[in-house]
N, CA, C and O atoms as a GROMACS GRO file, in nm:
protein
  388
    1UNK      N    1  -0.319  -1.876  -2.116
    1UNK     CA    2  -0.339  -1.789  -2.210
    1UNK      C    3  -0.422  -1.689  -2.162
    1UNK      O    4  -0.524  -1.713  -2.099
    2UNK      N    5  -0.371  -1.547  -2.197
    2UNK     CA    6  -0.411  -1.416  -2.091
    2UNK      C    7  -0.569  -1.368  -2.168
    2UNK      O    8  -0.581  -1.346  -2.289
    3UNK      N    9  -0.641  -1.363  -2.104
    3UNK     CA   10  -0.762  -1.294  -2.161
    3UNK      C   11  -0.766  -1.152  -2.188
    3UNK      O   12  -0.676  -1.093  -2.129
    4UNK      N   13  -0.845  -1.076  -2.259
    4UNK     CA   14  -0.886  -0.966  -2.299
    4UNK      C   15  -0.928  -0.887  -2.154
    4UNK      O   16  -0.875  -0.786  -2.107
    5UNK      N   17  -1.015  -0.948  -2.114
    5UNK     CA   18  -1.044  -0.907  -2.002
    5UNK      C   19  -0.982  -0.871  -1.864
    5UNK      O   20  -1.028  -0.795  -1.779
    6UNK      N   21  -0.863  -0.944  -1.860
    6UNK     CA   22  -0.743  -0.943  -1.729
    6UNK      C   23  -0.691  -0.822  -1.802
    6UNK      O   24  -0.698  -0.729  -1.722
    7UNK      N   25  -0.637  -0.773  -1.932
    7UNK     CA   26  -0.540  -0.686  -1.952
    7UNK      C   27  -0.661  -0.555  -1.953
    7UNK      O   28  -0.651  -0.448  -1.892
    8UNK      N   29  -0.740  -0.584  -2.015
    8UNK     CA   30  -0.848  -0.428  -2.049
    8UNK      C   31  -0.847  -0.385  -1.869
    8UNK      O   32  -0.819  -0.267  -1.851
    9UNK      N   33  -0.865  -0.440  -1.782
    9UNK     CA   34  -0.924  -0.386  -1.666
    9UNK      C   35  -0.815  -0.332  -1.580
    9UNK      O   36  -0.851  -0.263  -1.485
   10UNK      N   37  -0.671  -0.354  -1.601
   10UNK     CA   38  -0.560  -0.316  -1.534
   10UNK      C   39  -0.491  -0.209  -1.645
   10UNK      O   40  -0.444  -0.237  -1.756
   11UNK      N   41  -0.498  -0.115  -1.598
   11UNK     CA   42  -0.405   0.017  -1.677
   11UNK      C   43  -0.278   0.037  -1.658
   11UNK      O   44  -0.208   0.058  -1.757
   12UNK      N   45  -0.222   0.036  -1.530
   12UNK     CA   46  -0.112   0.075  -1.494
   12UNK      C   47  -0.075  -0.030  -1.333
   12UNK      O   48  -0.140  -0.026  -1.228
   13UNK      N   49   0.056  -0.120  -1.367
   13UNK     CA   50   0.066  -0.172  -1.221
   13UNK      C   51   0.175  -0.115  -1.188
   13UNK      O   52   0.248  -0.048  -1.260
   14UNK      N   53   0.194  -0.151  -1.034
   14UNK     CA   54   0.316  -0.116  -0.934
   14UNK      C   55   0.408  -0.227  -0.942
   14UNK      O   56   0.378  -0.342  -0.910
   15UNK      N   57   0.560  -0.178  -0.999
   15UNK     CA   58   0.663  -0.260  -0.993
   15UNK      C   59   0.748  -0.221  -0.863
   15UNK      O   60   0.807  -0.114  -0.850
   16UNK      N   61   0.744  -0.343  -0.754
   16UNK     CA   62   0.805  -0.334  -0.635
   16UNK      C   63   0.899  -0.412  -0.645
   16UNK      O   64   0.870  -0.528  -0.672
   17UNK      N   65   1.034  -0.378  -0.627
   17UNK     CA   66   1.164  -0.445  -0.621
   17UNK      C   67   1.157  -0.562  -0.512
   17UNK      O   68   1.082  -0.537  -0.418
   18UNK      N   69   1.204  -0.652  -0.510
   18UNK     CA   70   1.192  -0.752  -0.446
   18UNK      C   71   1.270  -0.739  -0.287
   18UNK      O   72   1.216  -0.756  -0.177
   19UNK      N   73   1.399  -0.706  -0.313
   19UNK     CA   74   1.486  -0.700  -0.175
   19UNK      C   75   1.419  -0.584  -0.072
   19UNK      O   76   1.398  -0.617   0.045
   20UNK      N   77   1.387  -0.453  -0.117
   20UNK     CA   78   1.327  -0.366   0.000
   20UNK      C   79   1.191  -0.400   0.052
   20UNK      O   80   1.095  -0.385  -0.024
   21UNK      N   81   1.178  -0.430   0.136
   21UNK     CA   82   1.021  -0.428   0.195
   21UNK      C   83   1.040  -0.343   0.328
   21UNK      O   84   1.122  -0.347   0.420
   22UNK      N   85   0.928  -0.262   0.299
   22UNK     CA   86   0.950  -0.143   0.436
   22UNK      C   87   0.844  -0.206   0.525
   22UNK      O   88   0.753  -0.281   0.490
   23UNK      N   89   0.880  -0.153   0.671
   23UNK     CA   90   0.788  -0.188   0.793
   23UNK      C   91   0.646  -0.123   0.741
   23UNK      O   92   0.626  -0.062   0.636
   24UNK      N   93   0.555  -0.154   0.846
   24UNK     CA   94   0.412  -0.144   0.799
   24UNK      C   95   0.417   0.032   0.801
   24UNK      O   96   0.364   0.077   0.699
   25UNK      N   97   0.464   0.126   0.884
   25UNK     CA   98   0.430   0.253   0.865
   25UNK      C   99   0.505   0.352   0.755
   25UNK      O  100   0.487   0.471   0.727
   26UNK      N  101   0.588   0.263   0.709
   26UNK     CA  102   0.649   0.332   0.585
   26UNK      C  103   0.564   0.252   0.445
   26UNK      O  104   0.592   0.287   0.330
   27UNK      N  105   0.498   0.182   0.464
   27UNK     CA  106   0.428   0.116   0.348
   27UNK      C  107   0.352   0.224   0.269
   27UNK      O  108   0.387   0.217   0.152
   28UNK      N  109   0.258   0.324   0.291
   28UNK     CA  110   0.215   0.413   0.208
   28UNK      C  111   0.309   0.496   0.133
   28UNK      O  112   0.288   0.529   0.016
   29UNK      N  113   0.423   0.532   0.205
   29UNK     CA  114   0.523   0.625   0.139
   29UNK      C  115   0.572   0.542   0.039
   29UNK      O  116   0.584   0.580  -0.078
   30UNK      N  117   0.603   0.419   0.082
   30UNK     CA  118   0.646   0.358  -0.048
   30UNK      C  119   0.568   0.323  -0.155
   30UNK      O  120   0.607   0.343  -0.270
   31UNK      N  121   0.483   0.283  -0.136
   31UNK     CA  122   0.370   0.258  -0.261
   31UNK      C  123   0.366   0.395  -0.331
   31UNK      O  124   0.347   0.399  -0.453
   32UNK      N  125   0.384   0.504  -0.263
   32UNK     CA  126   0.330   0.610  -0.348
   32UNK      C  127   0.459   0.658  -0.456
   32UNK      O  128   0.453   0.714  -0.565
   33UNK      N  129   0.558   0.617  -0.390
   33UNK     CA  130   0.684   0.621  -0.434
   33UNK      C  131   0.734   0.509  -0.558
   33UNK      O  132   0.829   0.538  -0.631
   34UNK      N  133   0.672   0.396  -0.572
   34UNK     CA  134   0.720   0.281  -0.661
   34UNK      C  135   0.684   0.318  -0.776
   34UNK      O  136   0.589   0.390  -0.808
   35UNK      N  137   0.787   0.254  -0.860
   35UNK     CA  138   0.746   0.286  -0.997
   35UNK      C  139   0.629   0.210  -1.050
   35UNK      O  140   0.571   0.117  -0.994
   36UNK      N  141   0.598   0.268  -1.179
   36UNK     CA  142   0.461   0.198  -1.236
   36UNK      C  143   0.534   0.150  -1.369
   36UNK      O  144   0.627   0.212  -1.420
   37UNK      N  145   0.480   0.034  -1.417
   37UNK     CA  146   0.477  -0.011  -1.536
   37UNK      C  147   0.356   0.014  -1.614
   37UNK      O  148   0.253   0.049  -1.556
   38UNK      N  149   0.361  -0.007  -1.780
   38UNK     CA  150   0.247  -0.023  -1.866
   38UNK      C  151   0.229  -0.182  -1.871
   38UNK      O  152   0.310  -0.262  -1.826
   39UNK      N  153   0.121  -0.209  -1.926
   39UNK     CA  154   0.060  -0.343  -1.981
   39UNK      C  155   0.152  -0.401  -2.049
   39UNK      O  156   0.185  -0.517  -2.022
   40UNK      N  157   0.227  -0.311  -2.179
   40UNK     CA  158   0.332  -0.363  -2.263
   40UNK      C  159   0.448  -0.393  -2.183
   40UNK      O  160   0.479  -0.511  -2.197
   41UNK      N  161   0.532  -0.323  -2.096
   41UNK     CA  162   0.633  -0.314  -2.027
   41UNK      C  163   0.620  -0.468  -1.953
   41UNK      O  164   0.712  -0.549  -1.966
   42UNK      N  165   0.495  -0.502  -1.870
   42UNK     CA  166   0.464  -0.598  -1.792
   42UNK      C  167   0.482  -0.725  -1.909
   42UNK      O  168   0.584  -0.794  -1.913
   43UNK      N  169   0.382  -0.740  -1.992
   43UNK     CA  170   0.374  -0.853  -2.065
   43UNK      C  171   0.529  -0.893  -2.125
   43UNK      O  172   0.568  -1.008  -2.107
   44UNK      N  173   0.614  -0.795  -2.196
   44UNK     CA  174   0.760  -0.835  -2.224
   44UNK      C  175   0.810  -0.906  -2.075
   44UNK      O  176   0.834  -1.027  -2.072
   45UNK      N  177   0.820  -0.846  -1.989
   45UNK     CA  178   0.886  -0.911  -1.843
   45UNK      C  179   0.819  -1.044  -1.848
   45UNK      O  180   0.882  -1.148  -1.868
   46UNK      N  181   0.712  -1.041  -1.833
   46UNK     CA  182   0.654  -1.186  -1.799
   46UNK      C  183   0.683  -1.261  -1.922
   46UNK      O  184   0.690  -1.381  -1.895
   47UNK      N  185   0.702  -1.236  -2.043
   47UNK     CA  186   0.693  -1.341  -2.136
   47UNK      C  187   0.879  -1.356  -2.131
   47UNK      O  188   0.934  -1.445  -2.196
   48UNK      N  189   0.945  -1.273  -2.060
   48UNK     CA  190   1.096  -1.335  -2.074
   48UNK      C  191   1.116  -1.414  -1.918
   48UNK      O  192   1.215  -1.480  -1.884
   49UNK      N  193   1.010  -1.389  -1.846
   49UNK     CA  194   1.021  -1.462  -1.683
   49UNK      C  195   1.099  -1.391  -1.594
   49UNK      O  196   1.151  -1.444  -1.496
   50UNK      N  197   1.112  -1.258  -1.626
   50UNK     CA  198   1.201  -1.174  -1.530
   50UNK      C  199   1.120  -1.091  -1.432
   50UNK      O  200   1.175  -0.997  -1.375
   51UNK      N  201   0.982  -1.121  -1.405
   51UNK     CA  202   0.898  -1.100  -1.285
   51UNK      C  203   0.828  -1.182  -1.240
   51UNK      O  204   0.772  -1.266  -1.310
   52UNK      N  205   0.816  -1.174  -1.097
   52UNK     CA  206   0.674  -1.236  -1.032
   52UNK      C  207   0.572  -1.137  -1.002
   52UNK      O  208   0.583  -1.031  -0.941
   53UNK      N  209   0.480  -1.189  -1.053
   53UNK     CA  210   0.323  -1.139  -1.077
   53UNK      C  211   0.247  -1.158  -0.961
   53UNK      O  212   0.203  -1.274  -0.961
   54UNK      N  213   0.208  -1.089  -0.852
   54UNK     CA  214   0.139  -1.103  -0.716
   54UNK      C  215   0.029  -0.994  -0.710
   54UNK      O  216   0.034  -0.871  -0.709
   55UNK      N  217  -0.073  -1.086  -0.706
   55UNK     CA  218  -0.208  -1.006  -0.712
   55UNK      C  219  -0.229  -1.023  -0.558
   55UNK      O  220  -0.219  -1.129  -0.496
   56UNK      N  221  -0.262  -0.895  -0.507
   56UNK     CA  222  -0.258  -0.850  -0.349
   56UNK      C  223  -0.389  -0.814  -0.312
   56UNK      O  224  -0.407  -0.738  -0.217
   57UNK      N  225  -0.519  -0.880  -0.401
   57UNK     CA  226  -0.659  -0.850  -0.380
   57UNK      C  227  -0.698  -0.995  -0.255
   57UNK      O  228  -0.619  -1.082  -0.217
   58UNK      N  229  -0.798  -0.984  -0.229
   58UNK     CA  230  -0.830  -1.088  -0.128
   58UNK      C  231  -0.841  -1.209  -0.216
   58UNK      O  232  -0.841  -1.213  -0.339
   59UNK      N  233  -0.851  -1.304  -0.134
   59UNK     CA  234  -0.846  -1.433  -0.213
   59UNK      C  235  -0.989  -1.441  -0.308
   59UNK      O  236  -0.984  -1.452  -0.430
   60UNK      N  237  -1.077  -1.437  -0.256
   60UNK     CA  238  -1.208  -1.417  -0.335
   60UNK      C  239  -1.190  -1.353  -0.438
   60UNK      O  240  -1.238  -1.399  -0.542
   61UNK      N  241  -1.152  -1.289  -0.441
   61UNK     CA  242  -1.138  -1.182  -0.564
   61UNK      C  243  -1.057  -1.272  -0.698
   61UNK      O  244  -1.104  -1.290  -0.810
   62UNK      N  245  -0.913  -1.321  -0.643
   62UNK     CA  246  -0.838  -1.368  -0.678
   62UNK      C  247  -0.905  -1.506  -0.780
   62UNK      O  248  -0.884  -1.533  -0.898
   63UNK      N  249  -0.992  -1.574  -0.676
   63UNK     CA  250  -1.057  -1.687  -0.737
   63UNK      C  251  -1.160  -1.643  -0.815
   63UNK      O  252  -1.200  -1.728  -0.895
   64UNK      N  253  -1.209  -1.550  -0.816
   64UNK     CA  254  -1.322  -1.503  -0.933
   64UNK      C  255  -1.244  -1.478  -1.065
   64UNK      O  256  -1.300  -1.500  -1.173
   65UNK      N  257  -1.104  -1.427  -1.058
   65UNK     CA  258  -1.030  -1.405  -1.181
   65UNK      C  259  -0.906  -1.329  -1.139
   65UNK      O  260  -0.899  -1.235  -1.060
   66UNK      N  261  -0.813  -1.389  -1.206
   66UNK     CA  262  -0.694  -1.319  -1.226
   66UNK      C  263  -0.588  -1.333  -1.328
   66UNK      O  264  -0.605  -1.423  -1.411
   67UNK      N  265  -0.473  -1.255  -1.339
   67UNK     CA  266  -0.431  -1.252  -1.432
   67UNK      C  267  -0.348  -1.406  -1.453
   67UNK      O  268  -0.305  -1.464  -1.353
   68UNK      N  269  -0.335  -1.450  -1.552
   68UNK     CA  270  -0.291  -1.616  -1.560
   68UNK      C  271  -0.132  -1.598  -1.514
   68UNK      O  272  -0.053  -1.533  -1.583
   69UNK      N  273  -0.093  -1.664  -1.389
   69UNK     CA  274   0.057  -1.691  -1.362
   69UNK      C  275   0.080  -1.584  -1.247
   69UNK      O  276   0.192  -1.562  -1.201
   70UNK      N  277  -0.023  -1.526  -1.211
   70UNK     CA  278  -0.014  -1.426  -1.068
   70UNK      C  279  -0.011  -1.521  -0.964
   70UNK      O  280  -0.067  -1.630  -0.965
   71UNK      N  281   0.060  -1.472  -0.874
   71UNK     CA  282   0.025  -1.571  -0.725
   71UNK      C  283  -0.068  -1.491  -0.653
   71UNK      O  284  -0.084  -1.375  -0.691
   72UNK      N  285  -0.143  -1.542  -0.537
   72UNK     CA  286  -0.196  -1.470  -0.432
   72UNK      C  287  -0.177  -1.476  -0.316
   72UNK      O  288  -0.177  -1.576  -0.245
   73UNK      N  289  -0.149  -1.319  -0.277
   73UNK     CA  290  -0.094  -1.276  -0.145
   73UNK      C  291  -0.167  -1.142  -0.102
   73UNK      O  292  -0.105  -1.035  -0.104
   74UNK      N  293  -0.319  -1.151  -0.058
   74UNK     CA  294  -0.365  -1.023   0.001
   74UNK      C  295  -0.257  -0.954   0.063
   74UNK      O  296  -0.159  -0.992   0.128
   75UNK      N  297  -0.298  -0.846   0.028
   75UNK     CA  298  -0.211  -0.734   0.074
   75UNK      C  299  -0.173  -0.763   0.207
   75UNK      O  300  -0.056  -0.795   0.232
   76UNK      N  301  -0.267  -0.754   0.302
   76UNK     CA  302  -0.253  -0.781   0.475
   76UNK      C  303  -0.152  -0.866   0.528
   76UNK      O  304  -0.100  -0.860   0.639
   77UNK      N  305  -0.123  -0.981   0.392
   77UNK     CA  306  -0.023  -1.099   0.450
   77UNK      C  307   0.107  -1.048   0.374
   77UNK      O  308   0.206  -1.115   0.404
   78UNK      N  309   0.131  -0.947   0.284
   78UNK     CA  310   0.254  -0.924   0.259
   78UNK      C  311   0.379  -0.865   0.354
   78UNK      O  312   0.499  -0.885   0.333
   79UNK      N  313   0.326  -0.790   0.458
   79UNK     CA  314   0.428  -0.771   0.565
   79UNK      C  315   0.469  -0.872   0.631
   79UNK      O  316   0.580  -0.871   0.684
   80UNK      N  317   0.382  -0.980   0.639
   80UNK     CA  318   0.407  -1.129   0.726
   80UNK      C  319   0.515  -1.216   0.650
   80UNK      O  320   0.600  -1.282   0.710
   81UNK      N  321   0.504  -1.208   0.510
   81UNK     CA  322   0.570  -1.270   0.449
   81UNK      C  323   0.712  -1.165   0.361
   81UNK      O  324   0.753  -1.169   0.245
   82UNK      N  325   0.740  -1.106   0.442
   82UNK     CA  326   0.821  -1.011   0.372
   82UNK      C  327   1.000  -1.119   0.331
   82UNK      O  328   1.070  -1.127   0.230
   83UNK      N  329   1.010  -1.176   0.462
   83UNK     CA  330   1.134  -1.232   0.437
   83UNK      C  331   1.138  -1.356   0.322
   83UNK      O  332   1.240  -1.399   0.269
   84UNK      N  333   1.000  -1.402   0.298
   84UNK     CA  334   0.979  -1.520   0.155
   84UNK      C  335   0.990  -1.431   0.045
   84UNK      O  336   1.047  -1.472  -0.057
   85UNK      N  337   0.947  -1.317   0.049
   85UNK     CA  338   0.932  -1.225  -0.068
   85UNK      C  339   1.069  -1.179  -0.108
   85UNK      O  340   1.092  -1.159  -0.227
   86UNK      N  341   1.169  -1.158  -0.013
   86UNK     CA  342   1.309  -1.070  -0.039
   86UNK      C  343   1.393  -1.207  -0.081
   86UNK      O  344   1.511  -1.206  -0.116
   87UNK      N  345   1.311  -1.324  -0.071
   87UNK     CA  346   1.424  -1.453  -0.116
   87UNK      C  347   1.393  -1.468  -0.278
   87UNK      O  348   1.464  -1.545  -0.343
   88UNK      N  349   1.300  -1.402  -0.335
   88UNK     CA  350   1.247  -1.470  -0.485
   88UNK      C  351   1.350  -1.415  -0.562
   88UNK      O  352   1.369  -1.472  -0.669
   89UNK      N  353   1.423  -1.319  -0.535
   89UNK     CA  354   1.527  -1.248  -0.611
   89UNK      C  355   1.532  -1.226  -0.756
   89UNK      O  356   1.626  -1.249  -0.832
   90UNK      N  357   1.386  -1.166  -0.788
   90UNK     CA  358   1.328  -1.136  -0.900
   90UNK      C  359   1.246  -1.009  -0.888
   90UNK      O  360   1.177  -1.010  -0.786
   91UNK      N  361   1.236  -0.908  -0.956
   91UNK     CA  362   1.146  -0.783  -0.945
   91UNK      C  363   0.994  -0.862  -0.908
   91UNK      O  364   0.964  -0.973  -0.953
   92UNK      N  365   0.914  -0.788  -0.826
   92UNK     CA  366   0.784  -0.826  -0.788
   92UNK      C  367   0.668  -0.746  -0.853
   92UNK      O  368   0.654  -0.641  -0.790
   93UNK      N  369   0.596  -0.756  -0.939
   93UNK     CA  370   0.505  -0.658  -0.970
   93UNK      C  371   0.371  -0.718  -0.892
   93UNK      O  372   0.326  -0.832  -0.886
   94UNK      N  373   0.323  -0.582  -0.831
   94UNK     CA  374   0.161  -0.632  -0.777
   94UNK      C  375   0.063  -0.563  -0.842
   94UNK      O  376   0.084  -0.453  -0.893
   95UNK      N  377  -0.026  -0.610  -0.843
   95UNK     CA  378  -0.148  -0.537  -0.865
   95UNK      C  379  -0.317  -0.596  -0.805
   95UNK      O  380  -0.353  -0.710  -0.780
   96UNK      N  381  -0.377  -0.492  -0.799
   96UNK     CA  382  -0.497  -0.501  -0.708
   96UNK      C  383  -0.616  -0.448  -0.783
   96UNK      O  384  -0.609  -0.410  -0.900
   97UNK      N  385  -0.741  -0.446  -0.697
   97UNK     CA  386  -0.863  -0.352  -0.795
   97UNK      C  387  -0.804  -0.231  -0.848
   97UNK      O  388  -0.870  -0.154  -0.917
   0.00000   0.00000   0.00000
């Protein structure tokens, strides 16, 4: 069950396609260019199980509260897990504070 708090805190989320994950030096430019989606679009995609939701905040922040169904992977670990993320085969929506 989604809580009103989870959805009201997040205005826009980044939609990052699963296959292309940039090296660390290109990270900032890629994030700036990443498509953004609305909460309405995210809800539709989650209801259709067409995306993976990735919470890139710290593990402590994730434990304090997160969007139901979101996986936790702190941002500093995303690069280390690039190969696993490429194999997901679905778009990955990331969110943070």
